GUMARKOL-505612 format. One record per residue (C-alpha): residue number from 1; x, y negated, z. Coordinates in steps of 0.05 Angstrom, whole numbers. Each point is the difference from the previous one (the first is absolute). Layout:
% GUMARKOL-505612
(NUM; (X; Y; Z)),
...
END
This chain:
% GUMARKOL-505612
(1; (3451; -1119; 2786)),
(2; (-33; 72; -42)),
(3; (12; 5; -80)),
(4; (-50; -13; -47)),
(5; (-9; 75; -19)),
(6; (-12; 9; 79)),
(7; (-48; -59; 3)),
(8; (-42; 30; -56)),
(9; (8; 71; 20)),
(10; (-39; -18; 60)),
(11; (-44; -31; -20)),
(12; (-7; 63; -66)),
(13; (-10; 53; 52)),
(14; (-55; -42; 35)),
(15; (-33; -34; -63)),
(16; (34; 36; -72)),
(17; (-42; 54; -42)),
(18; (18; 68; 18)),
(19; (-63; 29; -35)),
(20; (22; -7; -79)),
(21; (2; 70; -32)),
(22; (57; -12; -27)),
(23; (37; 1; 62)),
(24; (-32; 60; 17)),
(25; (55; 37; -20)),
(26; (48; -50; -16)),
(27; (27; 51; -59)),
(28; (34; -35; -52)),
(29; (-51; 16; -58)),
(30; (-56; -33; 44)),
(31; (46; -63; 21)),
(32; (24; -13; -72)),
(33; (-83; 7; -24)),
(34; (-18; -46; 44)),
(35; (49; -52; -9)),
(36; (-10; 4; -77)),
(37; (-71; -11; 19)),
(38; (5; -64; 46)),
(39; (35; -37; -44)),
(40; (-45; -63; -15)),
(41; (-59; 43; 34)),
(42; (-26; -3; 72)),
(43; (-6; 57; 41)),
(44; (-71; 16; 5)),
(45; (3; 5; -74)),
(46; (46; 34; -7)),
(47; (-17; 68; 58)),
(48; (-56; 32; -49)),
(49; (41; -1; -58)),
(50; (60; 27; 44)),
(51; (-52; 52; 24)),
(52; (-17; 14; -70)),
(53; (67; -3; -30)),
(54; (22; 59; 54)),
(55; (-56; 48; -15)),
(56; (18; -1; -80)),
(57; (72; -3; 10)),
(58; (22; 33; 75)),
(59; (73; -2; -17)),
(60; (40; -38; -47)),
(61; (10; 58; -51)),
(62; (-74; -1; -6)),
(63; (8; -72; -12)),
(64; (57; 18; -58)),
(65; (-31; 58; -35)),
(66; (-70; -38; -5)),
(67; (-28; -38; -68)),
(68; (-2; -73; -7)),
(69; (-77; -5; -9)),
(70; (-3; 38; 62)),
(71; (48; -58; 40)),
(72; (-26; -54; -29)),
(73; (-73; 17; 16)),
(74; (16; 18; 75)),
(75; (35; -81; -7)),
(76; (-51; -29; -29)),
(77; (-23; -54; 32)),
(78; (62; -13; 49)),
(79; (24; -49; -59)),
(80; (76; -17; -10)),
(81; (-2; 60; -46)),
(82; (72; 6; -16)),
(83; (8; 20; 82)),
(84; (-30; 65; -30)),
(85; (30; 8; -61)),
(86; (73; -4; 40)),
(87; (-26; 41; 64)),
(88; (-14; 58; -65)),
(89; (65; -7; -24)),
(90; (31; 1; 57)),
(91; (-33; 62; 27)),
(92; (33; 35; -65)),
(93; (66; -27; 16)),
(94; (-1; 24; 58)),
(95; (-16; 71; -19)),
(96; (51; 8; -53)),
(97; (61; -38; 46)),
(98; (-23; 4; 73)),
(99; (-35; 78; 3)),
(100; (-59; -35; 4)),
(101; (10; -40; 70)),
(102; (17; -78; -3)),
(103; (75; -9; 14)),
(104; (18; -24; 71)),
(105; (45; -57; -29)),
(106; (-5; -65; -12)),
(107; (35; -6; -81)),
(108; (-32; 65; -18)),
(109; (-78; -31; 25)),
(110; (24; -61; -42)),
(111; (11; 28; -55)),
(112; (-70; 25; -14)),
(113; (-58; -26; -40)),
(114; (-36; -58; 47)),
(115; (50; 6; 71)),
(116; (24; -62; 20)),
(117; (52; -17; 55)),
(118; (-59; -14; 47)),
(119; (-41; 63; -25)),
(120; (64; 39; 10)),
(121; (-1; -27; 68)),
(122; (-48; 4; 25)),
(123; (2; 82; -29)),
(124; (57; 18; 43)),
(125; (-11; -30; 56)),
(126; (-74; 14; 12)),
(127; (7; 74; -28)),
(128; (70; 16; 46)),
(129; (8; -54; 32)),
(130; (60; -19; -35)),
(131; (29; -80; 17)),
(132; (-28; -42; -54)),
(133; (-32; -71; -19)),
(134; (-59; -6; -33)),
(135; (-28; -67; -26)),
(136; (-65; 2; -26)),
(137; (-51; -68; 1)),
(138; (-17; 14; 64)),
(139; (76; -1; 25)),
(140; (23; -58; -36)),
(141; (-63; -32; 25)),
(142; (22; 15; 69)),
(143; (70; -7; -8)),
(144; (-1; -65; -29)),
(145; (-46; -35; 61)),
(146; (43; 33; 54)),
(147; (59; -24; -23)),
(148; (-17; -64; -33)),
(149; (19; 16; -84)),
(150; (-24; -58; -36)),
(151; (-6; 26; -76)),
(152; (-42; 41; -51)),
(153; (17; 76; 26)),
(154; (0; 21; -70)),
(155; (65; -43; -15)),
(156; (60; 46; -7)),
(157; (41; -48; 59)),
(158; (-59; -1; 45)),
(159; (-14; 72; -20)),
(160; (73; 16; 19)),
(161; (2; -31; 75)),
(162; (-66; 36; 23)),
(163; (25; 71; -33)),
(164; (66; -16; 53)),
(165; (-47; -30; 59)),
(166; (-36; 65; -15)),
(167; (65; 48; 11)),
(168; (22; -37; 51)),
(169; (-71; 17; 39)),
(170; (4; 65; -23)),
(171; (68; 11; 40)),
(172; (-37; -22; 69)),
(173; (-51; 59; -20)),
(174; (-6; 51; 69)),
(175; (21; 71; -23)),
(176; (-62; 45; -29)),
(177; (-32; -66; -6)),
(178; (10; -7; -75)),
(179; (-64; 20; -29)),
(180; (-41; -39; 59)),
(181; (38; -70; -15)),
(182; (-10; 9; -75)),
(183; (-65; 16; 10)),
(184; (-9; -50; 64)),
(185; (25; -59; -57)),
(186; (-49; 11; -56)),
(187; (-60; 3; 58)),
(188; (19; -67; 34)),
(189; (1; -41; -67)),
(190; (-56; 31; -17)),
(191; (-47; -4; 63)),
(192; (39; -53; 39)),
(193; (40; -37; -39)),
(194; (-45; -18; -62)),
(195; (14; -38; -54)),
(196; (-67; -49; 16)),
(197; (-10; -11; 78)),
(198; (42; 44; 30)),
(199; (-16; 9; 72)),
(200; (58; -30; 32)),
(201; (-31; -8; 75)),
(202; (9; 77; -1)),
(203; (67; 12; -31)),
(204; (51; 26; 45)),
(205; (63; -28; -51)),
(206; (-35; -74; 14)),
(207; (53; -16; 60)),
(208; (58; 5; -60)),
(209; (-42; -18; -59)),
(210; (31; -61; -35)),
(211; (-54; -5; -48)),
(212; (-47; -7; 65)),
(213; (43; -48; 40)),
(214; (5; -45; -66)),
(215; (-72; -5; -14)),
(216; (12; 37; -68)),
(217; (-39; 53; 7)),
(218; (-48; -8; -61)),
(219; (53; -38; -36)),
(220; (49; 85; -10)),
(221; (12; 27; -40)),
(222; (12; -52; -54)),
(223; (-52; 18; -48)),
(224; (22; 10; -74)),
(225; (-2; -54; -47)),
(226; (-68; -1; -15)),
(227; (-18; 17; -91)),
(228; (-68; 1; -28)),
(229; (-24; 65; -28)),
(230; (-8; 2; -74)),
(231; (-71; 14; -29)),
(232; (-3; 54; -50)),
(233; (-65; 24; -40)),
(234; (-12; 62; -26)),
(235; (-61; 51; -35)),
(236; (-19; 76; 30)),
(237; (-42; 47; -28)),
(238; (-49; 43; 35)),
(239; (-10; 54; -54)),
(240; (-50; 51; 6)),
(241; (-15; 54; -38)),
(242; (-76; 47; -21)),
(243; (12; 34; 69)),
(244; (23; -57; 45)),
(245; (74; 10; 1)),
(246; (53; -52; 6)),
(247; (53; -14; -43)),
(248; (64; -10; 33)),
(249; (70; -17; -12)),
(250; (63; 24; 29)),
(251; (46; -61; 15)),
(252; (74; 7; -11)),
(253; (47; 12; 51)),
(254; (29; -77; 6)),
(255; (-45; -60; 12)),
(256; (-63; -20; 29)),
(257; (-37; 64; 31)),
(258; (50; 46; -29)),
(259; (-16; 65; -7)),
(260; (-68; -4; 24)),
(261; (-65; 16; -48)),
(262; (-49; -59; -21)),
(263; (-34; -32; -44)),
(264; (24; -21; -73)),
(265; (22; -73; 10)),
(266; (29; -57; -45)),
(267; (12; -66; 13)),
(268; (-41; -32; -46)),
(269; (-69; 12; -29)),
(270; (28; 13; -81)),
(271; (47; 38; 27)),
(272; (-44; 52; 41)),
(273; (-46; -10; -62)),
(274; (54; 23; -42)),
(275; (14; 67; 46)),
(276; (-73; 9; 1)),
(277; (-14; 7; -89)),
(278; (73; 49; 11)),
(279; (-21; 50; 48)),
(280; (-84; -8; 14)),
(281; (-52; 13; -38)),
(282; (-53; -54; 23)),
(283; (-25; -66; -8)),
(284; (53; -45; 39)),
(285; (-50; -65; -1)),
(286; (-55; 51; 37)),
(287; (45; 0; 62)),
(288; (-34; -28; 56)),
(289; (45; -49; 44)),
(290; (-1; 19; 68)),
(291; (34; -38; 61)),
(292; (60; -35; 3)),
(293; (60; 34; 49)),
(294; (44; -43; 36)),
(295; (62; 41; 20)),
(296; (61; -35; 32)),
(297; (65; 36; -6)),
(298; (73; -22; 24)),
(299; (18; -56; -61)),
(300; (-67; -12; -33)),
(301; (-76; -4; 3)),
(302; (-43; 47; -44)),
(303; (-63; -21; -36)),
(304; (-30; 60; -23)),
(305; (-58; 4; -56)),
(306; (-34; 72; 3)),
(307; (-45; 22; -59)),
(308; (-47; 57; 6)),
(309; (-18; 38; -57)),
(310; (-36; 57; 6)),
(311; (-10; 64; -57)),
(312; (59; -6; -36)),
(313; (62; 54; -23)),
(314; (61; 4; -8)),
(315; (29; -7; -79)),
(316; (-1; 69; -25)),
(317; (79; -11; -22)),
(318; (15; -28; 85)),
(319; (-34; 52; 40)),
(320; (27; 20; 67)),
(321; (67; 0; 13)),
(322; (44; -15; 63)),
(323; (-11; -70; 14)),
(324; (-74; -12; -31)),
(325; (-40; 41; 22)),
(326; (-80; 13; 24)),
(327; (-9; 3; 67)),
(328; (-71; 34; 47)),
(329; (-21; -39; 53)),
(330; (19; 59; 51)),
(331; (64; -6; -36)),
(332; (23; -71; 28)),
(333; (11; 16; 67)),
(334; (62; 41; -18)),
(335; (35; -54; -34)),
(336; (31; -57; 17)),
(337; (-39; -48; -24)),
(338; (17; -86; 17)),
(339; (-39; -18; 59)),
(340; (-35; -53; -40)),
(341; (-24; 39; -56)),
(342; (-18; 61; 50)),
(343; (-48; -58; 30)),
(344; (-23; -13; -60)),
(345; (-15; 70; -29)),
(346; (-36; 12; 74)),
(347; (-41; -72; -9)),
(348; (-19; 16; -71)),
(349; (-25; 74; 24)),
(350; (-48; -24; 41)),
(351; (-38; -41; -45)),
END
């Protein structure tokens, strides 16, 4: 009987994705960048961002030497911004420790910010054809169904079991086909063995799939125990000066929207009023309420009430500084802004 990898590779040769931009060429830098961008994000969304990144930062040293604002501006809209901060930090470490290249070593890759075991395996297997397993969301789903593994894959015991199975499959991959096999696993999970309505009738593995045989395809992988997302409220200020410039504040390097430029924000109206009184010349009560923004983060849902005040000024003793400045509309494209804030500013300009 053909092995799991052999069957998957036969399918991949006919039906897999062979024209993704990071496959031509499959250089370590391009593979790494694509793997980070593809975390929690679909291929169709990533492709234009990947092209833009490669134009702006064609080599790893280019990325390492770029300033934070340029990196964040090129990432803005992809979400999960810690990925961009880790990418930038890892590039700097590669410049300092590895002569500006990604190391061809599992432990050295794992030591870089933002690279976990699966990403390290994906880089080594795709860039160098080295025999390393991966275990992203697609692979976890395929393995739990194919082997009939019950239990939430995020639990350490279940994850350990899945790593063992992934490694066992890697040992069966034909020589020189490791890069294709890694891509095949991702493509298979993304296009055939999907989360909802998997195409079992077309599946080359269905004859040996435990979940298919036992009617458990819809039940696996076992879902995460549910929890209700907490709701939070906040107020934000869209402040414009006499020239129509917008006041932006740079978030601290940790926490939500870290290192991005956004609007002054506070958890309560009272705190926002206090900030306004300290920093701004104008009448807080004259600010106009704009439509509420509801934005879901991974661990809570934010209800953000924007207030718009025009023709205001910074108090003389505040003035522009590194983390608080007036920005013209034309400058916005060059700054990293959270997607909901960018949408708000674009919508506000349209009125």
